KOLZAKOL-442130 format. One record per atom (N, C-alpha, C, O, CB): x, y, z; atom name. Coordinates in Angstrom, 1 decimal, decimal comma, always signed. Atoms other than C-alpha are relative to their C-alpha. Glycine has a CB too. Layout:
! residues N
((X Y Z) 'CA')
...
//
This chain:
! residues 114
((+0,8 -1,2 +0,0) 'N')
((+0,0 +0,0 +0,0) 'CA')
((+0,9 +1,2 +0,0) 'C')
((+1,8 +1,4 +0,9) 'O')
((-1,0 +0,0 +1,2) 'CB')
((-0,8 -1,2 +0,1) 'N')
((+1,5 +3,3 -1,1) 'CA')
((-0,6 +1,1 +0,8) 'C')
((-1,8 +1,3 +0,8) 'O')
((+0,2 +0,4 -1,5) 'CB')
((+0,4 -1,1 -0,7) 'N')
((+1,3 +6,2 +1,1) 'CA')
((+0,2 +1,3 -0,8) 'C')
((+1,3 +1,4 -1,4) 'O')
((+0,6 +0,1 +1,4) 'CB')
((-0,2 -1,2 +0,8) 'N')
((+0,8 +9,6 -0,4) 'CA')
((+0,2 +1,1 +1,1) 'C')
((-0,7 +1,4 +1,9) 'O')
((-1,3 +0,3 -0,9) 'CB')
((-0,3 -1,2 -0,9) 'N')
((+2,4 +12,6 +1,4) 'CA')
((+0,0 +1,2 -0,8) 'C')
((+0,6 +1,2 -1,9) 'O')
((+1,3 -0,2 +0,8) 'CB')
((+0,0 -1,2 +0,7) 'N')
((+1,8 +16,0 +0,3) 'CA')
((+1,0 +1,0 +0,7) 'C')
((+1,0 +1,1 +1,9) 'O')
((-1,4 +0,6 -0,1) 'CB')
((-0,9 -1,0 -0,5) 'N')
((+4,4 +18,7 +0,6) 'CA')
((-0,6 +1,4 -0,2) 'C')
((-1,1 +1,7 -1,2) 'O')
((+1,4 +0,0 -0,8) 'CB')
((+0,6 -1,3 +0,1) 'N')
((+3,1 +22,1 +1,4) 'CA')
((+0,8 +0,9 -1,0) 'C')
((+2,0 +0,9 -1,0) 'O')
((-0,2 +0,7 +1,3) 'CB')
((-0,6 -0,9 +1,0) 'N')
((+3,7 +24,7 -1,3) 'CA')
((+0,8 +1,1 +0,8) 'C')
((+0,3 +1,5 +1,9) 'O')
((-1,0 +0,7 -0,9) 'CB')
((-0,7 -1,0 -0,7) 'N')
((+6,3 +27,3 -0,3) 'CA')
((-0,8 +1,3 +0,1) 'C')
((-1,6 +1,6 -0,9) 'O')
((+1,3 +0,3 -0,7) 'CB')
((+0,8 -1,3 -0,2) 'N')
((+4,8 +30,5 +1,1) 'CA')
((+0,8 +1,1 -0,5) 'C')
((+2,0 +1,4 -0,1) 'O')
((-0,3 +0,2 +1,5) 'CB')
((-0,7 -1,1 +0,6) 'N')
((+5,7 +33,5 -0,9) 'CA')
((-0,6 +1,3 +0,7) 'C')
((-1,8 +1,5 +0,6) 'O')
((-0,2 +0,1 -1,6) 'CB')
((+0,4 -1,2 -0,7) 'N')
((+5,6 +36,8 +1,0) 'CA')
((+0,2 +1,1 -1,0) 'C')
((+1,3 +1,4 -1,5) 'O')
((+0,8 +0,3 +1,3) 'CB')
((+0,0 -1,0 +1,0) 'N')
((+4,7 +39,6 -1,4) 'CA')
((+0,2 +1,4 +0,6) 'C')
((-0,1 +2,4 -0,1) 'O')
((-1,2 +0,0 -0,9) 'CB')
((-0,1 -1,2 -0,6) 'N')
((+5,4 +42,3 +1,1) 'CA')
((+1,0 +0,9 -0,6) 'C')
((+0,8 +2,1 -0,9) 'O')
((+0,4 -0,2 +1,5) 'CB')
((-1,1 -0,8 +0,6) 'N')
((+8,7 +43,4 -0,5) 'CA')
((-0,5 +0,5 -1,3) 'C')
((-0,3 +1,7 -1,6) 'O')
((+1,2 -0,9 -0,1) 'CB')
((+0,4 -0,5 +1,3) 'N')
((+7,3 +43,5 -4,0) 'CA')
((-1,2 +1,0 +0,1) 'C')
((-1,2 +1,9 -0,7) 'O')
((-0,5 -1,2 -0,8) 'CB')
((+1,1 -0,9 -0,1) 'N')
((+4,1 +45,2 -2,9) 'CA')
((+0,5 +1,4 +0,5) 'C')
((+0,0 +2,4 -0,1) 'O')
((-1,0 -0,5 +1,0) 'CB')
((-0,6 -1,3 -0,5) 'N')
((+6,1 +47,9 -1,0) 'CA')
((+0,7 +0,7 -1,2) 'C')
((+0,6 +1,9 -1,4) 'O')
((+0,9 -0,1 +1,2) 'CB')
((-0,8 -0,6 +1,1) 'N')
((+8,4 +48,4 -4,0) 'CA')
((-0,8 +0,5 -1,1) 'C')
((-0,6 +1,6 -1,6) 'O')
((+1,0 -1,1 -0,5) 'CB')
((+0,9 -0,4 +1,0) 'N')
((+5,7 +48,6 -6,5) 'CA')
((-0,8 +1,2 +0,4) 'C')
((-1,0 +2,2 -0,4) 'O')
((-1,0 -1,1 -0,5) 'CB')
((+0,6 -1,2 -0,5) 'N')
((+3,8 +51,1 -4,4) 'CA')
((+0,9 +1,2 +0,0) 'C')
((+0,4 +2,3 -0,4) 'O')
((-0,6 -0,3 +1,5) 'CB')
((-1,0 -1,1 +0,0) 'N')
((+6,9 +53,2 -4,0) 'CA')
((+0,3 +0,5 -1,4) 'C')
((+0,4 +1,7 -1,6) 'O')
((+1,3 -0,4 +0,7) 'CB')
((-0,2 -0,3 +1,4) 'N')
((+7,5 +53,1 -7,7) 'CA')
((-1,2 +0,8 -0,5) 'C')
((-1,0 +1,9 -1,2) 'O')
((+0,3 -1,2 -0,9) 'CB')
((+1,2 -0,7 +0,4) 'N')
((+3,9 +54,2 -8,4) 'CA')
((-0,1 +1,4 +0,6) 'C')
((-0,4 +2,3 -0,1) 'O')
((-1,2 -0,8 +0,3) 'CB')
((+0,1 -1,3 -0,6) 'N')
((+3,9 +57,0 -5,9) 'CA')
((+1,1 +0,9 -0,4) 'C')
((+0,9 +2,1 -0,6) 'O')
((+0,1 -0,2 +1,6) 'CB')
((-1,1 -0,9 +0,6) 'N')
((+7,4 +58,2 -7,1) 'CA')
((-0,3 +0,5 -1,4) 'C')
((+0,0 +1,6 -1,7) 'O')
((+1,2 -0,8 +0,0) 'CB')
((+0,3 -0,5 +1,4) 'N')
((+6,2 +58,3 -10,7) 'CA')
((-1,1 +1,0 +0,1) 'C')
((-1,1 +2,0 -0,7) 'O')
((-0,4 -1,2 -0,8) 'CB')
((+1,0 -1,0 -0,1) 'N')
((+3,1 +60,2 -9,6) 'CA')
((+0,6 +1,3 +0,4) 'C')
((+0,1 +2,3 +0,0) 'O')
((-1,1 -0,5 +1,1) 'CB')
((-0,7 -1,2 -0,4) 'N')
((+5,3 +62,7 -7,8) 'CA')
((+0,7 +0,7 -1,1) 'C')
((+0,8 +1,9 -1,3) 'O')
((+0,9 -0,3 +1,2) 'CB')
((-0,7 -0,6 +1,1) 'N')
((+7,4 +63,1 -10,9) 'CA')
((-1,0 +0,7 -1,0) 'C')
((-0,6 +1,8 -1,5) 'O')
((+0,8 -1,1 -0,8) 'CB')
((+1,0 -0,6 +0,8) 'N')
((+4,3 +63,8 -13,0) 'CA')
((-0,6 +1,3 +0,6) 'C')
((-0,8 +2,3 -0,1) 'O')
((-1,1 -1,0 -0,4) 'CB')
((+0,6 -1,1 -0,7) 'N')
((+2,8 +66,1 -10,4) 'CA')
((+0,9 +1,2 +0,1) 'C')
((+0,4 +2,4 +0,1) 'O')
((-0,4 -0,4 +1,4) 'CB')
((-0,9 -1,2 -0,2) 'N')
((+5,9 +68,3 -10,1) 'CA')
((+0,1 +0,9 -1,2) 'C')
((+0,5 +2,0 -1,1) 'O')
((+1,4 -0,5 +0,3) 'CB')
((-0,1 -0,9 +1,2) 'N')
((+5,6 +69,6 -13,7) 'CA')
((-1,2 +1,0 +0,0) 'C')
((-1,2 +1,9 -0,9) 'O')
((-0,1 -0,9 -1,2) 'CB')
((+1,1 -0,9 +0,0) 'N')
((+2,3 +71,3 -12,9) 'CA')
((+0,3 +1,2 +1,0) 'C')
((+0,6 +1,0 +2,1) 'O')
((-1,3 -0,7 +0,4) 'CB')
((-0,3 -1,2 -0,9) 'N')
((+2,7 +74,9 -11,5) 'CA')
((-0,9 -0,1 +1,2) 'C')
((-2,1 -0,4 +1,1) 'O')
((-0,3 +1,3 -0,8) 'CB')
((+0,7 -0,1 -1,3) 'N')
((+1,7 +75,3 -7,9) 'CA')
((-0,3 -1,4 +0,6) 'C')
((-0,5 -1,5 +1,8) 'O')
((-1,2 +0,8 -0,1) 'CB')
((+0,3 +1,4 -0,5) 'N')
((+0,9 +71,5 -7,6) 'CA')
((+1,4 -0,7 +0,3) 'C')
((+1,4 -1,7 +1,0) 'O')
((-0,8 -0,8 -1,0) 'CB')
((-1,3 +0,6 -0,2) 'N')
((+4,6 +70,8 -7,6) 'CA')
((+0,4 +0,0 +1,5) 'C')
((+1,2 -0,8 +1,9) 'O')
((+1,1 +0,7 -0,8) 'CB')
((-0,3 -0,1 -1,5) 'N')
((+4,8 +71,8 -3,9) 'CA')
((-0,5 -1,3 +0,6) 'C')
((+0,1 -1,8 +1,6) 'O')
((-0,7 +1,2 +0,6) 'CB')
((+0,5 +1,3 -0,5) 'N')
((+2,6 +68,7 -3,2) 'CA')
((+0,9 -1,2 -0,3) 'C')
((+0,8 -2,2 +0,3) 'O')
((-1,4 -0,2 -0,5) 'CB')
((-0,8 +1,2 +0,4) 'N')
((+5,1 +66,5 -5,0) 'CA')
((+1,1 -0,3 +1,0) 'C')
((+1,6 -1,4 +1,0) 'O')
((+0,6 +0,3 -1,4) 'CB')
((-1,1 +0,2 -1,0) 'N')
((+7,8 +67,0 -2,3) 'CA')
((-0,4 -1,0 +1,0) 'C')
((+0,3 -2,0 +1,2) 'O')
((+0,4 +1,3 +0,6) 'CB')
((+0,3 +1,0 -1,0) 'N')
((+6,0 +65,2 +0,5) 'CA')
((-0,4 -1,4 -0,6) 'C')
((-0,1 -2,4 +0,0) 'O')
((-1,2 +0,5 +0,9) 'CB')
((+0,4 +1,2 +0,6) 'N')
((+4,6 +62,6 -1,9) 'CA')
((+1,3 -0,8 -0,4) 'C')
((+1,4 -2,0 -0,2) 'O')
((-0,8 +0,2 -1,3) 'CB')
((-1,3 +0,6 +0,3) 'N')
((+8,2 +61,9 -3,2) 'CA')
((+0,7 -0,5 +1,2) 'C')
((+1,3 -1,6 +1,2) 'O')
((+0,9 +0,9 -0,8) 'CB')
((-0,7 +0,4 -1,3) 'N')
((+9,5 +61,7 +0,4) 'CA')
((-0,7 -1,3 +0,5) 'C')
((-0,1 -2,2 +1,0) 'O')
((+0,0 +1,1 +1,0) 'CB')
((+0,7 +1,2 -0,4) 'N')
((+6,7 +59,2 +1,2) 'CA')
((+0,4 -1,2 -0,8) 'C')
((+0,6 -2,3 -0,3) 'O')
((-1,5 +0,2 -0,1) 'CB')
((-0,4 +1,1 +0,9) 'N')
((+7,7 +57,1 -1,8) 'CA')
((+1,4 -0,5 +0,4) 'C')
((+1,7 -1,7 +0,4) 'O')
((+0,0 +0,4 -1,5) 'CB')
((-1,3 +0,3 -0,4) 'N')
((+11,3 +57,2 -0,6) 'CA')
((+0,0 -0,8 +1,3) 'C')
((+0,7 -1,8 +1,4) 'O')
((+0,9 +1,2 +0,2) 'CB')
((+0,1 +0,7 -1,3) 'N')
((+10,3 +56,1 +2,9) 'CA')
((-0,5 -1,5 -0,2) 'C')
((+0,0 -2,4 +0,3) 'O')
((-0,9 +0,7 +1,0) 'CB')
((+0,6 +1,3 +0,3) 'N')
((+8,2 +53,2 +1,6) 'CA')
((+1,1 -0,9 -0,7) 'C')
((+1,2 -2,1 -0,4) 'O')
((-1,3 +0,1 -0,9) 'CB')
((-1,0 +0,8 +0,7) 'N')
((+11,0 +52,1 -0,8) 'CA')
((+1,1 -0,4 +0,9) 'C')
((+1,6 -1,6 +0,8) 'O')
((+0,6 +0,9 -1,1) 'CB')
((-1,1 +0,3 -0,9) 'N')
((+13,6 +52,2 +2,0) 'CA')
((-0,5 -1,1 +1,0) 'C')
((+0,3 -2,0 +1,3) 'O')
((+0,5 +1,2 +0,8) 'CB')
((+0,6 +1,1 -0,9) 'N')
((+11,3 +50,1 +4,3) 'CA')
((+0,1 -1,3 -0,8) 'C')
((+0,5 -2,4 -0,2) 'O')
((-1,4 +0,4 +0,4) 'CB')
((-0,1 +1,3 +0,8) 'N')
((+11,0 +47,5 +1,5) 'CA')
((+1,4 -0,5 -0,2) 'C')
((+1,6 -1,7 -0,2) 'O')
((-0,7 +0,3 -1,4) 'CB')
((-1,4 +0,4 +0,2) 'N')
((+14,7 +47,5 +0,9) 'CA')
((+0,6 -0,6 +1,3) 'C')
((+1,2 -1,6 +1,2) 'O')
((+0,9 +1,2 -0,4) 'CB')
((-0,6 +0,5 -1,3) 'N')
((+15,6 +47,0 +4,6) 'CA')
((-0,7 -1,3 +0,3) 'C')
((-0,1 -2,2 +1,0) 'O')
((-0,2 +1,0 +1,1) 'CB')
((+0,6 +1,3 -0,3) 'N')
((+13,0 +44,2 +4,9) 'CA')
((+0,6 -1,0 -0,9) 'C')
((+0,9 -2,1 -0,4) 'O')
((-1,5 +0,1 -0,3) 'CB')
((-0,7 +1,0 +0,9) 'N')
((+14,6 +42,5 +1,8) 'CA')
((+1,4 -0,3 +0,5) 'C')
((+1,8 -1,5 +0,5) 'O')
((+0,0 +0,6 -1,4) 'CB')
((-1,3 +0,3 -0,6) 'N')
((+18,0 +42,9 +3,4) 'CA')
((+0,0 -0,8 +1,2) 'C')
((+0,8 -1,7 +1,5) 'O')
((+0,8 +1,3 +0,2) 'CB')
((+0,2 +0,8 -1,3) 'N')
((+16,8 +41,5 +6,7) 'CA')
((-0,3 -1,4 -0,3) 'C')
((+0,0 -2,3 +0,5) 'O')
((-1,1 +0,7 +0,9) 'CB')
((+0,3 +1,4 +0,4) 'N')
((+15,6 +38,4 +4,9) 'CA')
((+1,1 -0,6 -0,8) 'C')
((+0,9 -1,6 -1,5) 'O')
((-1,3 +0,0 -0,8) 'CB')
((-1,1 +0,7 +0,6) 'N')
((+19,0 +37,6 +3,6) 'CA')
((+0,3 +0,5 -1,4) 'C')
((+0,9 -0,2 -2,2) 'O')
((-0,2 -1,4 +0,0) 'CB')
((-0,3 -0,5 +1,3) 'N')
((+19,1 +39,8 +0,5) 'CA')
((-0,8 -0,6 -1,1) 'C')
((-0,5 -0,4 -2,3) 'O')
((+1,4 -0,1 -0,3) 'CB')
((+0,9 +0,6 +1,0) 'N')
((+16,3 +38,0 -1,2) 'CA')
((-0,8 +1,1 -0,7) 'C')
((-1,4 +1,9 +0,0) 'O')
((-0,9 -1,1 +0,6) 'CB')
((+0,9 -0,9 +0,7) 'N')
((+14,5 +40,0 -3,9) 'CA')
((+0,3 +1,5 +0,3) 'C')
((-0,6 +2,2 +0,7) 'O')
((-1,4 -0,3 +0,2) 'CB')
((-0,3 -1,4 -0,2) 'N')
((+16,4 +43,3 -3,5) 'CA')
((+0,0 +0,9 -1,2) 'C')
((+0,0 +2,1 -1,1) 'O')
((+1,4 +0,0 +0,7) 'CB')
((+0,0 -0,8 +1,2) 'N')
((+16,3 +44,4 -7,1) 'CA')
((-1,2 +1,0 -0,1) 'C')
((-1,0 +2,1 -0,4) 'O')
((+0,1 -0,9 -1,2) 'CB')
((+1,1 -0,9 +0,1) 'N')
((+12,8 +45,8 -7,1) 'CA')
((+0,0 +1,1 +1,1) 'C')
((-0,3 +2,2 +0,7) 'O')
((-1,3 -0,8 +0,2) 'CB')
((-0,1 -1,1 -1,0) 'N')
((+13,3 +47,7 -3,8) 'CA')
((+1,1 +1,0 -0,4) 'C')
((+1,0 +2,2 -0,2) 'O')
((+0,3 -0,5 +1,4) 'CB')
((-1,0 -1,0 +0,5) 'N')
((+16,5 +49,2 -5,3) 'CA')
((-0,5 +0,9 -1,1) 'C')
((-0,2 +2,1 -1,1) 'O')
((+1,3 -0,8 -0,5) 'CB')
((+0,6 -0,8 +1,1) 'N')
((+14,6 +50,3 -8,4) 'CA')
((-1,0 +1,0 +0,7) 'C')
((-1,0 +2,2 +0,2) 'O')
((-0,7 -0,9 -1,0) 'CB')
((+1,0 -0,9 -0,6) 'N')
((+11,9 +51,8 -6,1) 'CA')
((+0,8 +1,2 +0,7) 'C')
((+0,3 +2,3 +0,6) 'O')
((-0,8 -0,8 +1,1) 'CB')
((-0,8 -1,0 -0,6) 'N')
((+14,6 +53,7 -4,1) 'CA')
((+0,5 +1,0 -1,0) 'C')
((+0,5 +2,2 -0,8) 'O')
((+1,2 -0,6 +0,8) 'CB')
((-0,5 -0,9 +1,0) 'N')
((+16,1 +55,0 -7,3) 'CA')
((-1,1 +0,9 -0,6) 'C')
((-0,8 +2,1 -0,8) 'O')
((+0,6 -0,9 -1,2) 'CB')
((+1,1 -0,8 +0,6) 'N')
((+12,7 +56,2 -8,7) 'CA')
((-0,4 +1,1 +1,1) 'C')
((-0,7 +2,2 +0,7) 'O')
((-1,2 -0,9 -0,3) 'CB')
((+0,4 -1,0 -1,1) 'N')
((+11,9 +57,9 -5,3) 'CA')
((+1,0 +1,1 +0,1) 'C')
((+0,7 +2,3 +0,2) 'O')
((-0,2 -0,7 +1,3) 'CB')
((-1,1 -1,1 +0,0) 'N')
((+15,3 +59,7 -5,2) 'CA')
((-0,1 +0,9 -1,2) 'C')
((+0,0 +2,1 -1,1) 'O')
((+1,4 -0,7 +0,1) 'CB')
((+0,2 -0,7 +1,2) 'N')
((+14,8 +60,7 -8,8) 'CA')
((-1,2 +1,0 +0,1) 'C')
((-1,1 +2,1 -0,4) 'O')
((-0,1 -0,9 -1,2) 'CB')
((+1,2 -0,9 -0,2) 'N')
((+11,3 +62,1 -7,9) 'CA')
((+0,4 +1,2 +0,9) 'C')
((-0,1 +2,3 +0,6) 'O')
((-1,1 -0,9 +0,6) 'CB')
((-0,4 -1,1 -0,9) 'N')
((+12,8 +64,1 -5,1) 'CA')
((+0,9 +1,0 -0,7) 'C')
((+0,6 +2,2 -0,6) 'O')
((+0,7 -0,5 +1,3) 'CB')
((-1,0 -0,8 +0,7) 'N')
((+15,6 +65,5 -7,2) 'CA')
((-0,8 +0,9 -1,1) 'C')
((-0,6 +2,1 -1,2) 'O')
((+1,1 -0,8 -0,7) 'CB')
((+0,7 -0,7 +1,1) 'N')
((+13,3 +66,4 -10,2) 'CA')
((-0,9 +1,0 +0,6) 'C')
((-1,1 +2,1 +0,1) 'O')
((-0,7 -1,0 -0,9) 'CB')
((+0,9 -0,9 -0,6) 'N')
((+10,8 +68,0 -7,9) 'CA')
((+0,7 +1,2 +0,5) 'C')
((+0,2 +2,3 +0,3) 'O')
((-0,7 -0,7 +1,2) 'CB')
((-0,8 -1,2 -0,5) 'N')
((+13,4 +70,3 -6,3) 'CA')
((+0,4 +0,8 -1,2) 'C')
((+0,4 +2,1 -1,1) 'O')
((+1,2 -0,5 +0,8) 'CB')
((-0,4 -0,8 +1,1) 'N')
((+14,7 +71,3 -9,7) 'CA')
((-1,2 +0,7 -0,7) 'C')
((-1,0 +1,9 -1,0) 'O')
((+0,7 -0,9 -1,0) 'CB')
((+1,2 -0,6 +0,6) 'N')
((+11,2 +72,0 -11,1) 'CA')
((-0,5 +1,2 +0,9) 'C')
((-0,8 +2,2 +0,4) 'O')
((-1,1 -1,0 -0,2) 'CB')
((+0,4 -1,1 -0,9) 'N')
((+10,3 +74,0 -8,0) 'CA')
((+1,0 +1,2 +0,0) 'C')
((+0,6 +2,3 +0,0) 'O')
((-0,2 -0,5 +1,4) 'CB')
((-1,0 -1,0 +0,0) 'N')
((+13,5 +75,9 -8,1) 'CA')
((-0,1 +0,9 -1,3) 'C')
((+0,0 +2,1 -1,2) 'O')
((+1,4 -0,6 +0,1) 'CB')
((+0,2 -0,7 +1,2) 'N')
((+13,0 +76,8 -11,7) 'CA')
((-1,3 +0,9 +0,0) 'C')
((-1,3 +2,0 -0,5) 'O')
((-0,1 -0,9 -1,2) 'CB')
((+1,2 -0,8 -0,1) 'N')
((+9,4 +77,9 -11,0) 'CA')
((+0,1 +1,2 +0,9) 'C')
((-0,3 +2,3 +0,5) 'O')
((-1,1 -0,9 +0,5) 'CB')
((-0,1 -1,2 -0,9) 'N')
((+10,3 +80,1 -8,1) 'CA')
((+1,0 +1,0 -0,5) 'C')
((+0,8 +2,2 -0,3) 'O')
((+0,6 -0,5 +1,4) 'CB')
((-0,9 -0,9 +0,6) 'N')
((+13,2 +81,6 -10,0) 'CA')
((-0,8 +0,8 -1,1) 'C')
((-0,6 +2,0 -1,2) 'O')
((+1,2 -0,7 -0,7) 'CB')
((+0,8 -0,8 +1,0) 'N')
((+10,8 +82,5 -12,9) 'CA')
((-1,0 +0,9 +0,6) 'C')
((-1,2 +2,0 +0,1) 'O')
((-0,7 -1,0 -0,8) 'CB')
((+0,9 -0,9 -0,6) 'N')
((+8,3 +84,0 -10,5) 'CA')
((+0,7 +1,2 +0,6) 'C')
((+0,2 +2,3 +0,5) 'O')
((-0,8 -0,8 +1,1) 'CB')
((-0,8 -1,1 -0,5) 'N')
((+11,0 +86,0 -8,8) 'CA')
((+0,4 +1,0 -1,1) 'C')
((+0,4 +2,2 -0,9) 'O')
((+1,2 -0,5 +0,8) 'CB')
((-0,4 -0,8 +1,1) 'N')
((+12,2 +87,3 -12,2) 'CA')
((-1,2 +0,8 -0,5) 'C')
((-1,1 +2,0 -0,8) 'O')
((+0,6 -0,8 -1,1) 'CB')
((+1,2 -0,7 +0,4) 'N')
((+8,6 +88,2 -13,1) 'CA')
((-0,4 +1,1 +0,9) 'C')
((-0,9 +2,1 +0,5) 'O')
((-1,1 -1,0 -0,2) 'CB')
((+0,3 -1,0 -1,0) 'N')
((+8,1 +90,1 -9,9) 'CA')
((+0,9 +1,2 -0,1) 'C')
((+0,6 +2,3 +0,1) 'O')
((-0,1 -0,6 +1,4) 'CB')
((-1,0 -1,1 +0,0) 'N')
((+11,3 +92,1 -10,3) 'CA')
((-0,1 +0,8 -1,3) 'C')
((+0,2 +2,0 -1,3) 'O')
((+1,4 -0,6 +0,1) 'CB')
((+0,1 -0,7 +1,3) 'N')
((+10,7 +92,9 -14,0) 'CA')
((-1,4 -0,3 -0,6) 'C')
((-1,5 -1,2 -1,4) 'O')
((+1,1 -0,5 -1,0) 'CB')
((+1,4 +0,2 +0,5) 'N')
((+6,9 +93,1 -14,7) 'CA')
((+0,0 +0,1 -1,5) 'C')
((+0,8 +0,7 -2,1) 'O')
((-1,0 +0,9 +0,7) 'CB')
((+0,2 +0,0 +1,5) 'N')
((+5,6 +92,7 -18,3) 'CA')
((+0,0 +1,5 -0,4) 'C')
((-0,6 +2,3 +0,2) 'O')
((-1,2 -0,7 -0,4) 'CB')
((+0,0 -1,3 +0,6) 'N')
((+6,2 +95,8 -20,4) 'CA')
((+1,2 +0,8 +0,4) 'C')
((+1,5 +1,8 -0,2) 'O')
((-1,3 +0,8 +0,5) 'CB')
((-1,2 -0,7 -0,4) 'N')
((+9,3 +96,9 -18,5) 'CA')
((+1,2 -0,7 -0,6) 'C')
((+1,2 -2,0 -0,7) 'O')
((+0,2 +0,1 +1,5) 'CB')
((-1,1 +0,6 +0,6) 'N')
((+12,6 +96,3 -20,2) 'CA')
((+1,0 -0,4 +1,1) 'C')
((+1,1 +0,2 +2,2) 'O')
((+0,7 +1,0 -1,0) 'CB')
((-1,0 +0,5 -0,9) 'N')
((+15,3 +94,3 -18,5) 'CA')
((+1,2 +0,9 +0,0) 'C')
((+1,5 +1,4 -1,1) 'O')
((+0,4 -1,5 -0,3) 'CB')
((-1,1 -0,9 +0,0) 'N')
((+18,3 +96,3 -17,4) 'CA')
((+1,1 -0,6 -0,9) 'C')
((+1,4 -1,8 -0,8) 'O')
((+0,6 +0,3 +1,4) 'CB')
((-1,1 +0,5 +0,9) 'N')
((+21,1 +96,0 -20,0) 'CA')
((+1,3 +0,1 +0,7) 'C')
((+1,4 +0,8 +1,8) 'O')
((+0,0 +0,8 -1,3) 'CB')
((-1,3 +0,0 -0,6) 'N')
((+24,7 +95,5 -19,2) 'CA')
((+0,6 +1,4 -0,1) 'C')
((+0,3 +2,1 -1,0) 'O')
((+1,0 -1,1 -0,8) 'CB')
((-0,7 -1,3 +0,0) 'N')
((+26,8 +98,5 -18,3) 'CA')
((+0,9 +0,2 -1,2) 'C')
((+1,6 -0,7 -1,6) 'O')
((+0,8 +0,2 +1,4) 'CB')
((-0,7 -0,3 +1,2) 'N')
((+28,4 +100,2 -21,2) 'CA')
((+1,4 +0,6 +0,4) 'C')
((+2,2 +0,9 -0,5) 'O')
((-0,7 +0,9 -0,9) 'CB')
//
């Protein structure tokens, strides 16, 4: 009489992948949002949240022996890129507004000294 033993399927924890994918999506949303005037200010905290989520996913992956670290690394990269692009976009926007306030439309810009 043959006995049949079943081996339980390995349990896959999708926590790391879920955090990484969420961080990538939030980071991409922050990158898109930063291009809109005045809404770009909202992109900074959103990008920082994406970075925090990505780092949590990365550290969880490292704590589990370095298993599946590629997706969290991509998530951290997208989140850092979102923070950098947001700061550059906001810096350009604020510089343009400052120039517009200093030299309103219809006034000529001061020329170089002769």
